[in-house]
Structures are given as structure tokens and as C-alpha cells.
PQR file of N, CA, C, O and H, with PARSE charges and radii, in Angstrom:
ATOM      1  N   MET A   1       0.816  -1.192   0.000 -0.4000 1.5000
ATOM      2  CA  MET A   1       0.000   0.000   0.000 -0.0000 2.0000
ATOM      3  C   MET A   1       0.861   1.259   0.000  0.5500 1.7000
ATOM      4  O   MET A   1       0.484   2.262  -0.605 -0.5500 1.4000
ATOM      5  N   ALA A   2       2.021   1.219   0.674 -0.4000 1.5000
ATOM      6  CA  ALA A   2       2.887   2.394   0.743 -0.0000 2.0000
ATOM      7  C   ALA A   2       3.351   2.807  -0.645  0.5500 1.7000
ATOM      8  O   ALA A   2       3.483   3.998  -0.929 -0.5500 1.4000
ATOM      9  H   ALA A   2       2.327   0.404   1.165  0.4000 1.0000
ATOM     10  N   GLN A   3       3.599   1.829  -1.512 -0.4000 1.5000
ATOM     11  CA  GLN A   3       4.022   2.161  -2.867 -0.0000 2.0000
ATOM     12  C   GLN A   3       2.937   2.932  -3.599  0.5500 1.7000
ATOM     13  O   GLN A   3       3.236   3.875  -4.332 -0.5500 1.4000
ATOM     14  H   GLN A   3       3.491   0.862  -1.282  0.4000 1.0000
ATOM     15  N   GLY A   4       1.689   2.546  -3.413 -0.4000 1.5000
ATOM     16  CA  GLY A   4       0.583   3.254  -4.052 -0.0000 2.0000
ATOM     17  C   GLY A   4       0.473   4.687  -3.569  0.5500 1.7000
ATOM     18  O   GLY A   4       0.208   5.602  -4.349 -0.5500 1.4000
ATOM     19  H   GLY A   4       1.446   1.780  -2.818  0.4000 1.0000
ATOM     20  N   ILE A   5       0.678   4.868  -2.285 -0.4000 1.5000
ATOM     21  CA  ILE A   5       0.636   6.221  -1.723 -0.0000 2.0000
ATOM     22  C   ILE A   5       1.775   7.045  -2.298  0.5500 1.7000
ATOM     23  O   ILE A   5       1.563   8.172  -2.744 -0.5500 1.4000
ATOM     24  H   ILE A   5       0.893   4.125  -1.651  0.4000 1.0000
ATOM     25  N   ASN A   6       2.985   6.491  -2.290 -0.4000 1.5000
ATOM     26  CA  ASN A   6       4.143   7.237  -2.769 -0.0000 2.0000
ATOM     27  C   ASN A   6       4.066   7.528  -4.251  0.5500 1.7000
ATOM     28  O   ASN A   6       4.604   8.536  -4.708 -0.5500 1.4000
ATOM     29  H   ASN A   6       3.158   5.576  -1.927  0.4000 1.0000
ATOM     30  N   ALA A   7       3.410   6.670  -5.012 -0.4000 1.5000
ATOM     31  CA  ALA A   7       3.258   6.916  -6.442 -0.0000 2.0000
ATOM     32  C   ALA A   7       2.394   8.151  -6.680  0.5500 1.7000
ATOM     33  O   ALA A   7       2.576   8.858  -7.671 -0.5500 1.4000
ATOM     34  H   ALA A   7       2.972   5.851  -4.641  0.4000 1.0000
ATOM     35  N   ALA A   8       1.470   8.405  -5.785 -0.4000 1.5000
ATOM     36  CA  ALA A   8       0.574   9.555  -5.934 -0.0000 2.0000
ATOM     37  C   ALA A   8       1.199  10.843  -5.406  0.5500 1.7000
ATOM     38  O   ALA A   8       0.724  11.935  -5.715 -0.5500 1.4000
ATOM     39  H   ALA A   8       1.322   7.830  -4.980  0.4000 1.0000
ATOM     40  N   VAL A   9       2.254  10.721  -4.616 -0.4000 1.5000
ATOM     41  CA  VAL A   9       2.905  11.895  -4.037 -0.0000 2.0000
ATOM     42  C   VAL A   9       4.050  12.328  -4.950  0.5500 1.7000
ATOM     43  O   VAL A   9       4.980  11.566  -5.213 -0.5500 1.4000
ATOM     44  H   VAL A   9       2.641   9.833  -4.365  0.4000 1.0000
ATOM     45  N   ASN A  10       3.960  13.558  -5.422 -0.4000 1.5000
ATOM     46  CA  ASN A  10       5.031  14.087  -6.250 -0.0000 2.0000
ATOM     47  C   ASN A  10       5.406  15.482  -5.767  0.5500 1.7000
ATOM     48  O   ASN A  10       4.808  16.005  -4.827 -0.5500 1.4000
ATOM     49  H   ASN A  10       3.204  14.177  -5.208  0.4000 1.0000
ATOM     50  N   ALA A  11       6.388  16.072  -6.408 -0.4000 1.5000
ATOM     51  CA  ALA A  11       6.887  17.380  -5.984 -0.0000 2.0000
ATOM     52  C   ALA A  11       5.798  18.446  -6.033  0.5500 1.7000
ATOM     53  O   ALA A  11       5.734  19.304  -5.153 -0.5500 1.4000
ATOM     54  H   ALA A  11       6.874  15.647  -7.172  0.4000 1.0000
ATOM     55  N   ALA A  12       4.948  18.401  -7.044 -0.4000 1.5000
ATOM     56  CA  ALA A  12       3.876  19.395  -7.160 -0.0000 2.0000
ATOM     57  C   ALA A  12       2.891  19.284  -5.990  0.5500 1.7000
ATOM     58  O   ALA A  12       2.409  20.293  -5.476 -0.5500 1.4000
ATOM     59  H   ALA A  12       5.000  17.704  -7.759  0.4000 1.0000
ATOM     60  N   MET A  13       2.604  18.054  -5.580 -0.4000 1.5000
ATOM     61  CA  MET A  13       1.684  17.854  -4.461 -0.0000 2.0000
ATOM     62  C   MET A  13       2.298  18.368  -3.158  0.5500 1.7000
ATOM     63  O   MET A  13       1.627  19.031  -2.367 -0.5500 1.4000
ATOM     64  H   MET A  13       2.996  17.234  -5.997  0.4000 1.0000
ATOM     65  N   VAL A  14       3.581  18.057  -2.941 -0.4000 1.5000
ATOM     66  CA  VAL A  14       4.256  18.521  -1.725 -0.0000 2.0000
ATOM     67  C   VAL A  14       4.289  20.040  -1.696  0.5500 1.7000
ATOM     68  O   VAL A  14       4.044  20.648  -0.654 -0.5500 1.4000
ATOM     69  H   VAL A  14       4.127  17.519  -3.583  0.4000 1.0000
ATOM     70  N   ARG A  15       4.588  20.651  -2.823 -0.4000 1.5000
ATOM     71  CA  ARG A  15       4.624  22.113  -2.881 -0.0000 2.0000
ATOM     72  C   ARG A  15       3.238  22.692  -2.594  0.5500 1.7000
ATOM     73  O   ARG A  15       3.119  23.677  -1.865 -0.5500 1.4000
ATOM     74  H   ARG A  15       4.787  20.157  -3.670  0.4000 1.0000
ATOM     75  N   ALA A  16       2.198  22.092  -3.157 -0.4000 1.5000
ATOM     76  CA  ALA A  16       0.835  22.573  -2.932 -0.0000 2.0000
ATOM     77  C   ALA A  16       0.436  22.428  -1.464  0.5500 1.7000
ATOM     78  O   ALA A  16      -0.172  23.338  -0.900 -0.5500 1.4000
ATOM     79  H   ALA A  16       2.295  21.292  -3.749  0.4000 1.0000
ATOM     80  N   LEU A  17       0.769  21.302  -0.839 -0.4000 1.5000
ATOM     81  CA  LEU A  17       0.470  21.103   0.580 -0.0000 2.0000
ATOM     82  C   LEU A  17       1.195  22.135   1.435  0.5500 1.7000
ATOM     83  O   LEU A  17       0.624  22.690   2.374 -0.5500 1.4000
ATOM     84  H   LEU A  17       1.263  20.563  -1.296  0.4000 1.0000
ATOM     85  N   ALA A  18       2.451  22.382   1.103 -0.4000 1.5000
ATOM     86  CA  ALA A  18       3.230  23.368   1.859 -0.0000 2.0000
ATOM     87  C   ALA A  18       2.629  24.762   1.712  0.5500 1.7000
ATOM     88  O   ALA A  18       2.452  25.471   2.703 -0.5500 1.4000
ATOM     89  H   ALA A  18       2.915  21.931   0.341  0.4000 1.0000
ATOM     90  N   GLU A  19       2.317  25.154   0.486 -0.4000 1.5000
ATOM     91  CA  GLU A  19       1.757  26.483   0.254 -0.0000 2.0000
ATOM     92  C   GLU A  19       0.399  26.649   0.923  0.5500 1.7000
ATOM     93  O   GLU A  19       0.070  27.734   1.402 -0.5500 1.4000
ATOM     94  H   GLU A  19       2.461  24.578  -0.319  0.4000 1.0000
ATOM     95  N   ALA A  20      -0.389  25.578   0.959 -0.4000 1.5000
ATOM     96  CA  ALA A  20      -1.697  25.634   1.623 -0.0000 2.0000
ATOM     97  C   ALA A  20      -1.546  25.872   3.121  0.5500 1.7000
ATOM     98  O   ALA A  20      -2.470  26.350   3.780 -0.5500 1.4000
ATOM     99  H   ALA A  20      -0.121  24.696   0.570  0.4000 1.0000
ATOM    100  N   ASN A  21      -0.366  25.532   3.656 -0.4000 1.5000
ATOM    101  CA  ASN A  21      -0.093  25.724   5.074 -0.0000 2.0000
ATOM    102  C   ASN A  21       0.832  26.911   5.333  0.5500 1.7000
ATOM    103  O   ASN A  21       1.377  27.059   6.426 -0.5500 1.4000
ATOM    104  H   ASN A  21       0.384  25.144   3.121  0.4000 1.0000
ATOM    105  N   GLY A  22       1.000  27.748   4.318 -0.4000 1.5000
ATOM    106  CA  GLY A  22       1.800  28.956   4.479 -0.0000 2.0000
ATOM    107  C   GLY A  22       3.300  28.725   4.512  0.5500 1.7000
ATOM    108  O   GLY A  22       4.043  29.547   5.050 -0.5500 1.4000
ATOM    109  H   GLY A  22       0.557  27.627   3.430  0.4000 1.0000
ATOM    110  N   ILE A  23       3.752  27.619   3.947 -0.4000 1.5000
ATOM    111  CA  ILE A  23       5.180  27.287   3.949 -0.0000 2.0000
ATOM    112  C   ILE A  23       5.703  27.353   2.520  0.5500 1.7000
ATOM    113  O   ILE A  23       5.079  26.835   1.594 -0.5500 1.4000
ATOM    114  H   ILE A  23       3.148  26.952   3.510  0.4000 1.0000
ATOM    115  N   SER A  24       6.840  27.988   2.355 -0.4000 1.5000
ATOM    116  CA  SER A  24       7.478  28.077   1.045 -0.0000 2.0000
ATOM    117  C   SER A  24       8.689  27.150   1.027  0.5500 1.7000
ATOM    118  O   SER A  24       9.573  27.268   1.875 -0.5500 1.4000
ATOM    119  H   SER A  24       7.347  28.409   3.107  0.4000 1.0000
ATOM    120  N   ILE A  25       8.736  26.235   0.071 -0.4000 1.5000
ATOM    121  CA  ILE A  25       9.863  25.312  -0.044 -0.0000 2.0000
ATOM    122  C   ILE A  25      10.710  25.749  -1.240  0.5500 1.7000
ATOM    123  O   ILE A  25      10.219  25.763  -2.368 -0.5500 1.4000
ATOM    124  H   ILE A  25       8.018  26.139  -0.618  0.4000 1.0000
ATOM    125  N   PRO A  26      11.975  26.105  -1.008 -0.5600 1.5000
ATOM    126  CA  PRO A  26      12.846  26.479  -2.124  0.2800 2.0000
ATOM    127  C   PRO A  26      13.039  25.297  -3.087  0.5500 1.7000
ATOM    128  O   PRO A  26      12.987  24.139  -2.675 -0.5500 1.4000
ATOM    129  N   ASP A  27      13.259  25.599  -4.347 -0.4000 1.5000
ATOM    130  CA  ASP A  27      13.427  24.554  -5.361 -0.0000 2.0000
ATOM    131  C   ASP A  27      14.542  23.567  -5.006  0.5500 1.7000
ATOM    132  O   ASP A  27      14.406  22.367  -5.241 -0.5500 1.4000
ATOM    133  H   ASP A  27      13.302  26.540  -4.682  0.4000 1.0000
ATOM    134  N   ASP A  28      15.643  24.073  -4.442 -0.4000 1.5000
ATOM    135  CA  ASP A  28      16.764  23.186  -4.141 -0.0000 2.0000
ATOM    136  C   ASP A  28      16.482  22.258  -2.953  0.5500 1.7000
ATOM    137  O   ASP A  28      17.252  21.326  -2.721 -0.5500 1.4000
ATOM    138  H   ASP A  28      15.753  25.048  -4.252  0.4000 1.0000
ATOM    139  N   ARG A  29      15.419  22.481  -2.208 -0.4000 1.5000
ATOM    140  CA  ARG A  29      15.045  21.622  -1.075 -0.0000 2.0000
ATOM    141  C   ARG A  29      13.854  20.723  -1.378  0.5500 1.7000
ATOM    142  O   ARG A  29      13.542  19.828  -0.592 -0.5500 1.4000
ATOM    143  H   ARG A  29      14.793  23.238  -2.397  0.4000 1.0000
ATOM    144  N   LEU A  30      13.199  20.942  -2.481 -0.4000 1.5000
ATOM    145  CA  LEU A  30      11.951  20.243  -2.775 -0.0000 2.0000
ATOM    146  C   LEU A  30      12.139  18.725  -2.852  0.5500 1.7000
ATOM    147  O   LEU A  30      11.311  17.983  -2.324 -0.5500 1.4000
ATOM    148  H   LEU A  30      13.452  21.669  -3.120  0.4000 1.0000
ATOM    149  N   ASP A  31      13.200  18.251  -3.492 -0.4000 1.5000
ATOM    150  CA  ASP A  31      13.426  16.803  -3.588 -0.0000 2.0000
ATOM    151  C   ASP A  31      13.671  16.181  -2.219  0.5500 1.7000
ATOM    152  O   ASP A  31      13.252  15.052  -1.965 -0.5500 1.4000
ATOM    153  H   ASP A  31      13.872  18.853  -3.921  0.4000 1.0000
ATOM    154  N   ILE A  32      14.349  16.913  -1.335 -0.4000 1.5000
ATOM    155  CA  ILE A  32      14.619  16.415   0.016 -0.0000 2.0000
ATOM    156  C   ILE A  32      13.323  16.312   0.804  0.5500 1.7000
ATOM    157  O   ILE A  32      13.069  15.310   1.472 -0.5500 1.4000
ATOM    158  H   ILE A  32      14.690  17.830  -1.542  0.4000 1.0000
ATOM    159  N   VAL A  33      12.507  17.354   0.721 -0.4000 1.5000
ATOM    160  CA  VAL A  33      11.224  17.356   1.443 -0.0000 2.0000
ATOM    161  C   VAL A  33      10.299  16.272   0.886  0.5500 1.7000
ATOM    162  O   VAL A  33       9.575  15.626   1.643 -0.5500 1.4000
ATOM    163  H   VAL A  33      12.713  18.168   0.179  0.4000 1.0000
ATOM    164  N   LEU A  34      10.322  16.073  -0.423 -0.4000 1.5000
ATOM    165  CA  LEU A  34       9.516  15.021  -1.038 -0.0000 2.0000
ATOM    166  C   LEU A  34       9.900  13.657  -0.481  0.5500 1.7000
ATOM    167  O   LEU A  34       9.022  12.871  -0.127 -0.5500 1.4000
ATOM    168  H   LEU A  34      10.910  16.598  -1.038  0.4000 1.0000
ATOM    169  N   LYS A  35      11.189  13.363  -0.396 -0.4000 1.5000
ATOM    170  CA  LYS A  35      11.651  12.083   0.133 -0.0000 2.0000
ATOM    171  C   LYS A  35      11.254  11.938   1.603  0.5500 1.7000
ATOM    172  O   LYS A  35      10.841  10.859   2.029 -0.5500 1.4000
ATOM    173  H   LYS A  35      11.903  14.003  -0.683  0.4000 1.0000
ATOM    174  N   GLN A  36      11.377  13.020   2.379 -0.4000 1.5000
ATOM    175  CA  GLN A  36      10.990  12.970   3.793 -0.0000 2.0000
ATOM    176  C   GLN A  36       9.499  12.679   3.935  0.5500 1.7000
ATOM    177  O   GLN A  36       9.097  11.894   4.794 -0.5500 1.4000
ATOM    178  H   GLN A  36      11.712  13.896   2.033  0.4000 1.0000
ATOM    179  N   TYR A  37       8.691  13.301   3.108 -0.4000 1.5000
ATOM    180  CA  TYR A  37       7.241  13.097   3.177 -0.0000 2.0000
ATOM    181  C   TYR A  37       6.879  11.673   2.764  0.5500 1.7000
ATOM    182  O   TYR A  37       6.004  11.056   3.370 -0.5500 1.4000
ATOM    183  H   TYR A  37       9.017  13.939   2.411  0.4000 1.0000
ATOM    184  N   GLN A  38       7.546  11.151   1.739 -0.4000 1.5000
ATOM    185  CA  GLN A  38       7.295   9.772   1.318 -0.0000 2.0000
ATOM    186  C   GLN A  38       7.668   8.791   2.429  0.5500 1.7000
ATOM    187  O   GLN A  38       6.951   7.821   2.676 -0.5500 1.4000
ATOM    188  H   GLN A  38       8.258  11.652   1.246  0.4000 1.0000
ATOM    189  N   THR A  39       8.791   9.048   3.096 -0.4000 1.5000
ATOM    190  CA  THR A  39       9.215   8.187   4.201 -0.0000 2.0000
ATOM    191  C   THR A  39       8.203   8.243   5.341  0.5500 1.7000
ATOM    192  O   THR A  39       7.875   7.220   5.942 -0.5500 1.4000
ATOM    193  H   THR A  39       9.373   9.836   2.895  0.4000 1.0000
ATOM    194  N   TYR A  40       7.713   9.441   5.632 -0.4000 1.5000
ATOM    195  CA  TYR A  40       6.685   9.623   6.664 -0.0000 2.0000
ATOM    196  C   TYR A  40       5.441   8.799   6.335  0.5500 1.7000
ATOM    197  O   TYR A  40       4.890   8.128   7.208 -0.5500 1.4000
ATOM    198  H   TYR A  40       7.980  10.272   5.143  0.4000 1.0000
ATOM    199  N   LEU A  41       5.000   8.849   5.082 -0.4000 1.5000
ATOM    200  CA  LEU A  41       3.815   8.089   4.677 -0.0000 2.0000
ATOM    201  C   LEU A  41       4.058   6.586   4.763  0.5500 1.7000
ATOM    202  O   LEU A  41       3.154   5.837   5.134 -0.5500 1.4000
ATOM    203  H   LEU A  41       5.447   9.394   4.373  0.4000 1.0000
ATOM    204  N   GLU A  42       5.269   6.134   4.425 -0.4000 1.5000
ATOM    205  CA  GLU A  42       5.605   4.715   4.535 -0.0000 2.0000
ATOM    206  C   GLU A  42       5.539   4.264   5.996  0.5500 1.7000
ATOM    207  O   GLU A  42       5.013   3.194   6.300 -0.5500 1.4000
ATOM    208  H   GLU A  42       6.003   6.743   4.124  0.4000 1.0000
ATOM    209  N   LEU A  43       6.077   5.087   6.892 -0.4000 1.5000
ATOM    210  CA  LEU A  43       6.048   4.738   8.324 -0.0000 2.0000
ATOM    211  C   LEU A  43       4.616   4.695   8.854  0.5500 1.7000
ATOM    212  O   LEU A  43       4.273   3.815   9.643 -0.5500 1.4000
ATOM    213  H   LEU A  43       6.505   5.956   6.645  0.4000 1.0000
ATOM    214  N   LEU A  44       3.785   5.636   8.427 -0.4000 1.5000
ATOM    215  CA  LEU A  44       2.374   5.608   8.829 -0.0000 2.0000
ATOM    216  C   LEU A  44       1.698   4.331   8.344  0.5500 1.7000
ATOM    217  O   LEU A  44       0.904   3.726   9.064 -0.5500 1.4000
ATOM    218  H   LEU A  44       4.064   6.352   7.786  0.4000 1.0000
ATOM    219  N   SER A  45       2.015   3.933   7.133 -0.4000 1.5000
ATOM    220  CA  SER A  45       1.436   2.711   6.577 -0.0000 2.0000
ATOM    221  C   SER A  45       1.864   1.494   7.395  0.5500 1.7000
ATOM    222  O   SER A  45       1.058   0.598   7.644 -0.5500 1.4000
ATOM    223  H   SER A  45       2.660   4.425   6.548  0.4000 1.0000
ATOM    224  N   GLN A  46       3.122   1.460   7.811 -0.4000 1.5000
ATOM    225  CA  GLN A  46       3.606   0.350   8.631 -0.0000 2.0000
ATOM    226  C   GLN A  46       2.916   0.335   9.988  0.5500 1.7000
ATOM    227  O   GLN A  46       2.560  -0.730  10.491 -0.5500 1.4000
ATOM    228  H   GLN A  46       3.777   2.188   7.609  0.4000 1.0000
ATOM    229  N   LEU A  47       2.725   1.506  10.583 -0.4000 1.5000
ATOM    230  CA  LEU A  47       2.027   1.572  11.870 -0.0000 2.0000
ATOM    231  C   LEU A  47       0.576   1.120  11.728  0.5500 1.7000
ATOM    232  O   LEU A  47       0.047   0.437  12.605 -0.5500 1.4000
ATOM    233  H   LEU A  47       3.014   2.371  10.174  0.4000 1.0000
ATOM    234  N   ASP A  48      -0.062   1.496  10.634 -0.4000 1.5000
ATOM    235  CA  ASP A  48      -1.448   1.094  10.412 -0.0000 2.0000
ATOM    236  C   ASP A  48      -1.592  -0.416  10.246  0.5500 1.7000
ATOM    237  O   ASP A  48      -2.674  -0.963  10.458 -0.5500 1.4000
ATOM    238  H   ASP A  48       0.367   2.051   9.921  0.4000 1.0000
ATOM    239  N   ALA A  49      -0.512  -1.089   9.870 -0.4000 1.5000
ATOM    240  CA  ALA A  49      -0.555  -2.531   9.647 -0.0000 2.0000
ATOM    241  C   ALA A  49      -0.603  -3.326  10.956  0.5500 1.7000
ATOM    242  O   ALA A  49      -0.974  -4.499  10.943 -0.5500 1.4000
ATOM    243  H   ALA A  49       0.367  -0.645   9.697  0.4000 1.0000
ATOM    244  N   PHE A  50      -0.235  -2.711  12.081 -0.4000 1.5000
ATOM    245  CA  PHE A  50      -0.303  -3.399  13.365 -0.0000 2.0000
ATOM    246  C   PHE A  50      -1.757  -3.609  13.764  0.5500 1.7000
ATOM    247  O   PHE A  50      -2.575  -2.691  13.691 -0.5500 1.4000
ATOM    248  H   PHE A  50       0.067  -1.757  12.092  0.4000 1.0000
ATOM    249  N   LEU A  51      -2.059  -4.810  14.179 -0.4000 1.5000
ATOM    250  CA  LEU A  51      -3.408  -5.122  14.624 -0.0000 2.0000
ATOM    251  C   LEU A  51      -3.513  -4.841  16.115  0.5500 1.7000
ATOM    252  O   LEU A  51      -3.183  -5.689  16.943 -0.5500 1.4000
ATOM    253  H   LEU A  51      -1.394  -5.555  14.238  0.4000 1.0000
ATOM    254  N   LEU A  52      -3.970  -3.659  16.444 -0.4000 1.5000
ATOM    255  CA  LEU A  52      -4.099  -3.254  17.833 -0.0000 2.0000
ATOM    256  C   LEU A  52      -5.546  -2.918  18.143  0.5500 1.7000
ATOM    257  O   LEU A  52      -6.296  -2.461  17.279 -0.5500 1.4000
ATOM    258  H   LEU A  52      -4.239  -2.970  15.771  0.4000 1.0000
ATOM    259  N   SER A  53      -5.926  -3.152  19.395 -0.4000 1.5000
ATOM    260  CA  SER A  53      -7.279  -2.787  19.796 -0.0000 2.0000
ATOM    261  C   SER A  53      -7.357  -1.271  19.953  0.5500 1.7000
ATOM    262  O   SER A  53      -6.333  -0.596  20.067 -0.5500 1.4000
ATOM    263  H   SER A  53      -5.317  -3.522  20.096  0.4000 1.0000
ATOM    264  N   ARG A  54      -8.553  -0.756  19.958 -0.4000 1.5000
ATOM    265  CA  ARG A  54      -8.743   0.693  20.121 -0.0000 2.0000
ATOM    266  C   ARG A  54      -8.223   1.178  21.455  0.5500 1.7000
ATOM    267  O   ARG A  54      -7.844   2.341  21.590 -0.5500 1.4000
ATOM    268  H   ARG A  54      -9.384  -1.304  19.866  0.4000 1.0000
ATOM    269  N   GLU A  55      -8.203   0.300  22.444 -0.4000 1.5000
ATOM    270  CA  GLU A  55      -7.784   0.687  23.777 -0.0000 2.0000
ATOM    271  C   GLU A  55      -6.270   0.676  23.951  0.5500 1.7000
ATOM    272  O   GLU A  55      -5.758   1.123  24.977 -0.5500 1.4000
ATOM    273  H   GLU A  55      -8.511  -0.644  22.334  0.4000 1.0000
ATOM    274  N   ALA A  56      -5.560   0.173  22.963 -0.4000 1.5000
ATOM    275  CA  ALA A  56      -4.100   0.077  23.070 -0.0000 2.0000
ATOM    276  C   ALA A  56      -3.486   1.467  23.152  0.5500 1.7000
ATOM    277  O   ALA A  56      -3.832   2.367  22.387 -0.5500 1.4000
ATOM    278  H   ALA A  56      -5.976  -0.190  22.129  0.4000 1.0000
ATOM    279  N   GLU A  57      -2.571   1.617  24.093 -0.4000 1.5000
ATOM    280  CA  GLU A  57      -1.886   2.890  24.258 -0.0000 2.0000
ATOM    281  C   GLU A  57      -0.386   2.638  24.226  0.5500 1.7000
ATOM    282  O   GLU A  57       0.083   1.598  24.687 -0.5500 1.4000
ATOM    283  H   GLU A  57      -2.290   0.885  24.714  0.4000 1.0000
ATOM    284  N   PRO A  58       0.364   3.585  23.684 -0.5600 1.5000
ATOM    285  CA  PRO A  58       1.815   3.406  23.666  0.2800 2.0000
ATOM    286  C   PRO A  58       2.384   3.490  25.081  0.5500 1.7000
ATOM    287  O   PRO A  58       1.827   4.171  25.942 -0.5500 1.4000
ATOM    288  N   SER A  59       3.469   2.811  25.308 -0.4000 1.5000
ATOM    289  CA  SER A  59       4.118   2.892  26.607 -0.0000 2.0000
ATOM    290  C   SER A  59       5.623   2.954  26.399  0.5500 1.7000
ATOM    291  O   SER A  59       6.150   2.509  25.379 -0.5500 1.4000
ATOM    292  H   SER A  59       3.922   2.257  24.608  0.4000 1.0000
ATOM    293  N   VAL A  60       6.281   3.503  27.367 -0.4000 1.5000
ATOM    294  CA  VAL A  60       7.733   3.600  27.339 -0.0000 2.0000
ATOM    295  C   VAL A  60       8.255   2.849  28.552  0.5500 1.7000
ATOM    296  O   VAL A  60       7.740   2.998  29.660 -0.5500 1.4000
ATOM    297  H   VAL A  60       5.852   3.865  28.195  0.4000 1.0000
ATOM    298  N   LYS A  61       9.261   2.059  28.335 -0.4000 1.5000
ATOM    299  CA  LYS A  61       9.830   1.271  29.419 -0.0000 2.0000
ATOM    300  C   LYS A  61      11.259   1.749  29.659  0.5500 1.7000
ATOM    301  O   LYS A  61      12.101   1.692  28.763 -0.5500 1.4000
ATOM    302  H   LYS A  61       9.680   1.938  27.435  0.4000 1.0000
ATOM    303  N   PHE A  62      11.519   2.213  30.857 -0.4000 1.5000
ATOM    304  CA  PHE A  62      12.848   2.659  31.229 -0.0000 2.0000
ATOM    305  C   PHE A  62      13.495   1.600  32.117  0.5500 1.7000
ATOM    306  O   PHE A  62      12.873   1.091  33.049 -0.5500 1.4000
ATOM    307  H   PHE A  62      10.835   2.259  31.585  0.4000 1.0000
ATOM    308  N   GLU A  63      14.742   1.277  31.816 -0.4000 1.5000
ATOM    309  CA  GLU A  63      15.482   0.334  32.634 -0.0000 2.0000
ATOM    310  C   GLU A  63      16.877   0.876  32.880  0.5500 1.7000
ATOM    311  O   GLU A  63      17.468   1.520  32.014 -0.5500 1.4000
ATOM    312  H   GLU A  63      15.247   1.691  31.059  0.4000 1.0000
ATOM    313  N   LEU A  64      17.391   0.610  34.061 -0.4000 1.5000
ATOM    314  CA  LEU A  64      18.774   0.943  34.339 -0.0000 2.0000
ATOM    315  C   LEU A  64      19.640  -0.188  33.824  0.5500 1.7000
ATOM    316  O   LEU A  64      19.293  -1.358  33.986 -0.5500 1.4000
ATOM    317  H   LEU A  64      16.911   0.087  34.764  0.4000 1.0000
ATOM    318  N   PRO A  65      20.746   0.139  33.214 -0.5600 1.5000
ATOM    319  CA  PRO A  65      21.611  -0.934  32.707  0.2800 2.0000
ATOM    320  C   PRO A  65      22.154  -1.763  33.874  0.5500 1.7000
ATOM    321  O   PRO A  65      22.448  -1.233  34.946 -0.5500 1.4000
ATOM    322  N   THR A  66      22.279  -3.045  33.649 -0.4000 1.5000
ATOM    323  CA  THR A  66      22.844  -3.925  34.670 -0.0000 2.0000
ATOM    324  C   THR A  66      24.149  -4.488  34.139  0.5500 1.7000
ATOM    325  O   THR A  66      24.256  -4.854  32.969 -0.5500 1.4000
ATOM    326  H   THR A  66      22.041  -3.475  32.778  0.4000 1.0000
ATOM    327  N   GLY A  67      25.128  -4.551  35.009 -0.4000 1.5000
ATOM    328  CA  GLY A  67      26.423  -5.082  34.604 -0.0000 2.0000
ATOM    329  C   GLY A  67      27.127  -4.143  33.648  0.5500 1.7000
ATOM    330  O   GLY A  67      26.774  -2.968  33.547 -0.5500 1.4000
ATOM    331  H   GLY A  67      25.041  -4.254  35.960  0.4000 1.0000
ATOM    332  N   GLY A  68      28.106  -4.654  32.958 -0.4000 1.5000
ATOM    333  CA  GLY A  68      28.827  -3.835  31.991 -0.0000 2.0000
ATOM    334  C   GLY A  68      29.782  -2.880  32.656  0.5500 1.7000
ATOM    335  O   GLY A  68      29.939  -2.887  33.877 -0.5500 1.4000
ATOM    336  H   GLY A  68      28.392  -5.609  33.041  0.4000 1.0000
ATOM    337  N   THR A  69      30.423  -2.055  31.847 -0.4000 1.5000
ATOM    338  CA  THR A  69      31.427  -1.126  32.367 -0.0000 2.0000
ATOM    339  C   THR A  69      30.977   0.331  32.252  0.5500 1.7000
ATOM    340  O   THR A  69      31.746   1.246  32.548 -0.5500 1.4000
ATOM    341  H   THR A  69      30.295  -2.049  30.856  0.4000 1.0000
ATOM    342  N   ALA A  70      29.750   0.543  31.830 -0.4000 1.5000
ATOM    343  CA  ALA A  70      29.265   1.914  31.668 -0.0000 2.0000
ATOM    344  C   ALA A  70      29.149   2.591  33.026  0.5500 1.7000
ATOM    345  O   ALA A  70      28.800   1.970  34.030 -0.5500 1.4000
ATOM    346  H   ALA A  70      29.125  -0.200  31.590  0.4000 1.0000
ATOM    347  N   GLN A  71      29.452   3.880  33.021 -0.4000 1.5000
ATOM    348  CA  GLN A  71      29.363   4.640  34.259 -0.0000 2.0000
ATOM    349  C   GLN A  71      28.288   5.704  34.098  0.5500 1.7000
ATOM    350  O   GLN A  71      28.070   6.233  33.008 -0.5500 1.4000
ATOM    351  H   GLN A  71      29.736   4.384  32.206  0.4000 1.0000
ATOM    352  N   ALA A  72      27.632   6.001  35.191 -0.4000 1.5000
ATOM    353  CA  ALA A  72      26.613   7.039  35.171 -0.0000 2.0000
ATOM    354  C   ALA A  72      27.278   8.392  34.951  0.5500 1.7000
ATOM    355  O   ALA A  72      28.363   8.644  35.476 -0.5500 1.4000
ATOM    356  H   ALA A  72      27.809   5.571  36.077  0.4000 1.0000
ATOM    357  N   PRO A  73      26.626   9.273  34.168 -0.5600 1.5000
ATOM    358  CA  PRO A  73      27.224  10.596  33.968  0.2800 2.0000
ATOM    359  C   PRO A  73      27.250  11.369  35.278  0.5500 1.7000
ATOM    360  O   PRO A  73      26.393  11.172  36.139 -0.5500 1.4000
ATOM    361  N   GLY A  74      28.242  12.254  35.428 -0.4000 1.5000
ATOM    362  CA  GLY A  74      28.365  13.068  36.628 -0.0000 2.0000
ATOM    363  C   GLY A  74      27.279  14.131  36.687  0.5500 1.7000
ATOM    364  O   GLY A  74      26.729  14.532  35.662 -0.5500 1.4000
ATOM    365  H   GLY A  74      28.939  12.414  34.728  0.4000 1.0000
ATOM    366  N   ARG A  75      26.986  14.570  37.873 -0.4000 1.5000
ATOM    367  CA  ARG A  75      25.984  15.640  38.033 -0.0000 2.0000
ATOM    368  C   ARG A  75      26.635  16.986  37.843  0.5500 1.7000
ATOM    369  O   ARG A  75      27.819  17.165  38.129 -0.5500 1.4000
ATOM    370  H   ARG A  75      27.433  14.244  38.705  0.4000 1.0000
ATOM    371  N   ARG A  76      25.868  17.915  37.368 -0.4000 1.5000
ATOM    372  CA  ARG A  76      26.374  19.288  37.160 -0.0000 2.0000
ATOM    373  C   ARG A  76      25.870  20.192  38.216  0.5500 1.7000
ATOM    374  O   ARG A  76      26.185  21.382  38.212 -0.5500 1.4000
ATOM    375  H   ARG A  76      24.906  17.770  37.136  0.4000 1.0000
TER
END
């Protein structure tokens, strides 16, 4: 599905979306912004492919490293 989305996204569309939001993209940056937008759409497509319930919420798990030779940074 991501390929279909990216096939429909071109430089003219990105420029039109930017201008509709009050953003001007210089010609020399347009190809870079186009690639970034295509990558963004691909990532959204991958996220949409996960089968999650409506109640699913993202979570972050923090752990302190165990073992190893790493040292905690000093306090300032």
C-alpha cells in the first residue's frame, strides 16, 4: 500500500500542501522534502498494519543498565 501512496505523491503535491499551510519550499530543497514526506507516509502505513485494539496505548519502558562497564554521567 505504501508504494501506491508514494506513487501519488510528487513534488507538485508537496509544494501545494506546503503552500496551503503557508510554507514556502525552495526549489533546491523540494526533492529532500519530497523524500521525507514519502518516508513519513511509509512509516504511517507500517504503523497502520499493526493489529491493535482501540484501547491500546503506547508505553515507554525505562530500565537501568545492569552489569557492563558503563558509568553514570556526573551531576552538574
